[in-house]
N, C-alpha and C positions, 0 to 999 in steps of 0.2 A: 746773468742768472735772474735778476729782478725782472727784466723784460719777459723772460720765459714764464716766470710765475704769473705775471700780469696777464699774459696771453692765455695761459691755461684757465686762470680764474674767469677771464671774460668769456671763454669758450664755454665753461661749465654753467655760467649764469645764463648766457643766451640759450644753451641747450635745454636747461631747466625750464626756462620761461616758455620756449617753444613747445616743450612736452606738455606743460601744464595747460597751455592754450589749446592744443590739439586734443587733450583729454577732456576738457570742458566741453569743447565743440562736439566731440564724439559722444559724450554723455548725453547732451541735449538731443542729438540726432537718435541716439538709441532709445530715449524716452519717447520721442515722437514716433519712432517706428514701432515701439511696443504698443502705444495707444492705437495706432492705425491697425496693427495686426489684431488687437482685441476688438476693435469695431468691426473689422472684416469677419472675424469669427462669430460675433453676435449676429450679423447680418445673414451669415450662412448657416446659422444654427438650425432653422426649420428644414434646410435642405440636407441635413445629415442623415445618413442611412440608419435605420434602427439597429443593424448589427455592427455598426462602426464602433471600434474600441475607443473609450474615453480615457484620457490620461489626466492625472492630478498635476496641478501646477506646483512645482517644487523649486525651491531656491537652490540652484546648482551653480551659481556663479563662483568662479575661482578668484575673483577679485572685484572690489567695488568699483574700480576704474575700468570703463568699458575697453579702452585700448589695451590695457594689460591682460583683461579677461580674454579678449580674442586672441592675444598672443599666447597666453598660457594653454588655451584649449587645443593648440596645435600639437602639444606634447602629450602622449599617452601616459608618461611618467608622472606628470603633474596631476592628471586625473586620478591616477592611482594614490598619490598622496592625499588628495581630497577625500577619496574613499577610505584611506586608512584613518584619517582625522575623524570621519563619521563613525567609523567602527570603534574607535577609542572613545567615543562619547565627548570629543573636544569640539566645541562650537567655534571654529576658526577656519578661515578660508585658506586655500592653498597658497595664494599670493602672500598673505600675511605671514603664513608659516615659513615660506621661503625667505621672506625679509627677516624674520626672526633668526633663522639659521645663518644668514649672511652676517647679521649683526653679532651673533654669538661667536662666529668665526673671526670677525674683525677684531672683537674685543680680546679674544684669546691670542690672537697673533700679535696685537699691540702689547699685551702684557709680557709675551714671550720675547719680543724684540727688545723691550725695555730691560728685561731681566737678564737675557743672555747675549743680546746683540749678534745673534747668529741667524742668518736667513733660513737655514735648514730647520732649525727648531722652531722658527716663526711659522714656516709653512706647515710643519707637522701639527703645531698648535692650532692654526687655521682650520686644518681638516678635522681635528678632534673637536674643536669648539662648534664647528658647523654640524657635526654629527650628533652632538648631545641632545638637541631638541628631537631628532628623529629617534633616538634610542629611548627617550621618555614616552614618546608617542607609541612606539612598539611595546614598551613595558605596559602602559595603560591599556593598550588594545588586548594584549594577552591576558591581563588580569580581568578585563571586562568579559572576554570570552570564557574564561574559567568560571566566572560567576554565572554566566548564562548556561554553561554546561551543568553547573550544580542544580540550577533551578529547572532545567528543562524537563526532567522526569516528572516533577510536580505538575508542570503545565500539561504534559501529555495525560496524566491521571485525571486532571481537571476536565479536559476535552472528552475523555472516555466516559467520566461520570455524567457529563452533561448530555452526551449523546445517548447514553443508556437510559437517562431520564426522559428522553423524548424531545430534547431541544435540537434545533438546527445547528449545523457546524458553524455557521457564521455567529450565531448567538453564543456558542461555546468560546469562540475567539474573544468576544466582548467580555466574557466572564473572566478569561485569563488576564485581560488588560486591567481588571479591577481586583483580582484576588491574589495574583502572583506579584512578588516583589520586583523592583527594578534591578537590573536594566532590561529583563526579559519582558516585563509588562509593556514597556515603551515600544519594543519591537512588535509585539502582537497588537498593541493599539494602532500602530501605523498600518499593519496588515488589515486590521478590521476596517480602518478608515479608507483605505484604498479601494477595497471591494465595495465598501458602502457607497462610495462616490462614483461608482460605475465601472471600475476596472474588473475584468474577469478574475474569478478566484484563482485560476491557474497562473495568470500573470502576476497577481499579488503574492502568491506563494513563491514564485521564482524570484521576485524581488526580495522576499525574505532571505532566500539562500544567498543572494549577492551581498546583502547587508551583514548577514551572519553566516560565513562560509565554514560552518562546522559540519562534521560527518553526522552527528545526531540530528541536526536540522534537515540535512539532505535526506536522511532516511525517513523522517516525519513527512516532508513534502512528497517524496516518492510514494509513500504508503497512502497518503490522502488522495493524491491524483489518481493512483491506480484504483482505489476504492470508488472514486467518483465516476470512472470510466467503465469499470467492469462489475462493480457492486460488491457486496460482502458485508461482514459485521465489522463496522469501523471501530467500535468499542473493544472487541476482541483484538483487532490488530494493534491498536494503540496499547493495550495492556501488555501484549507480547513485547512491543517495542520498548516500553518503559522498563520491563524486566531485563531485556538485553542491555539496555544502557546502564542500569544499576550494576549488573554483573560486570560490564566493562570497567566501571569505576573501581570495583573491587580489585580487579587485575592490575589497574594503573597504580593503586596504592601499594600493592605488592611489588611492582616494578620499582617504584620510588624507594622502597625499603632496600631492595637488592642493589640499587644504584647509588645509595647514600655515600658509600666509600668513594666512588668516583667524583661525586660533587664535592665532597669535602676536599679531596686531592686537588680538584681544579681551584678551589677557593685558596687553599694554602699556596699552590704554585703561583697563582696571580697576585697574591698579596705579599709574598715573601721578598721579591726584588725591591719594591719601593720601600718597604719597611726597613730592609737592610740598609739601603742608601740613606734613608732618613736618620737611622741610629748612627752610621758612620759620619754623617754630616754634623750631628750633634756632638759626638765624642771624639772624632778624629777627622776634622774638616780638611786638613792637608792631604790626607789619603785619597779623598774623593774629588778634590778640587780639579784634577785634570779632566774629569768628565764634563765639567761645566765651563772650563776656561781654555780648553785646548781643542783644536779643530778635529783631531782624531777622536777625542772624547765625545764631541758632539755627534760624530758619525756612529760611535758605539751606542750612544743613547738612543738615536733614531732607530738603529738596527734592533736594539733590545726591545724597544716599544713594539716594533713591527712583529718580531718573533713572539712576543707575549700575546699579541692579538691573534696571530695565527695559531698558537697553541691553545688559546681560549676557545676558539671555534672548533678546532679539532677534537678537543676533550669533550666539548659540549655535543658534538655530533656522535661521539662514541657512547656517551651516557643516555642519549635520547632514544628511547625505544618506543616505536609506534604500536599501540594496542588497538 
């Protein structure tokens, strides 16, 4: 047994040392390649066509280590995670986030195996622990989008007033970045900076819809692009759009009032089983001890958690009404 442990330890040390050496070498090569590419771009700058689209240099690395970055870029899911982090306003790379999920899962699994010494519960704890950071990111992303939706009619009114006063559309974007609160001002500031540094307005607007995939933002971008292509009174179009968005908010509030009973039911059904188990554990531990010390009890605990999770998503789907 000791020989096996020594062999595994030696293998891990050698593999780690090899990976670090390759990562350092790859990083030096990546830096040299980056410098070479920039020099080539600088030399070819006079040869660029006048109508060639210019792109902003953005930090889109998924990991600080080039080897891991190139590996993560092969997966579209990892790129989607990076986009979710950006949409949630979290300044973290996808590689670090995956490491955080792995660490949370391992800690939860270790705590579960120490507490119950059952592999099934440990695996369930690992899955739940790894899912917790993603749930936090999803929650922050949703709250940030809700704040943007709340501020968006004010931003549209600002653009309409600026256009009506005779300012250019790009100047109105700069005004929004200074007058509207965060997080919407940051998105419009990036929109203004992109078109300021040479990106076409259409492409900058499309990037806005990718960063903020909300229906109101898509309506705004569609209206602006149609007006720029076909003409028309942009201020009147934006005034009508702002009115429609505010009316939709009223309907959404009415829907929340009518679905309040369903949301309360969901909260009660989700909180009741763990509360009942906790109360029985405090007042009658012998009654619930088979759940945590018997194999059949472990299976029932895992099955109950799975059914609770399924029930949560089913009820949430029922009470979520799109307006």
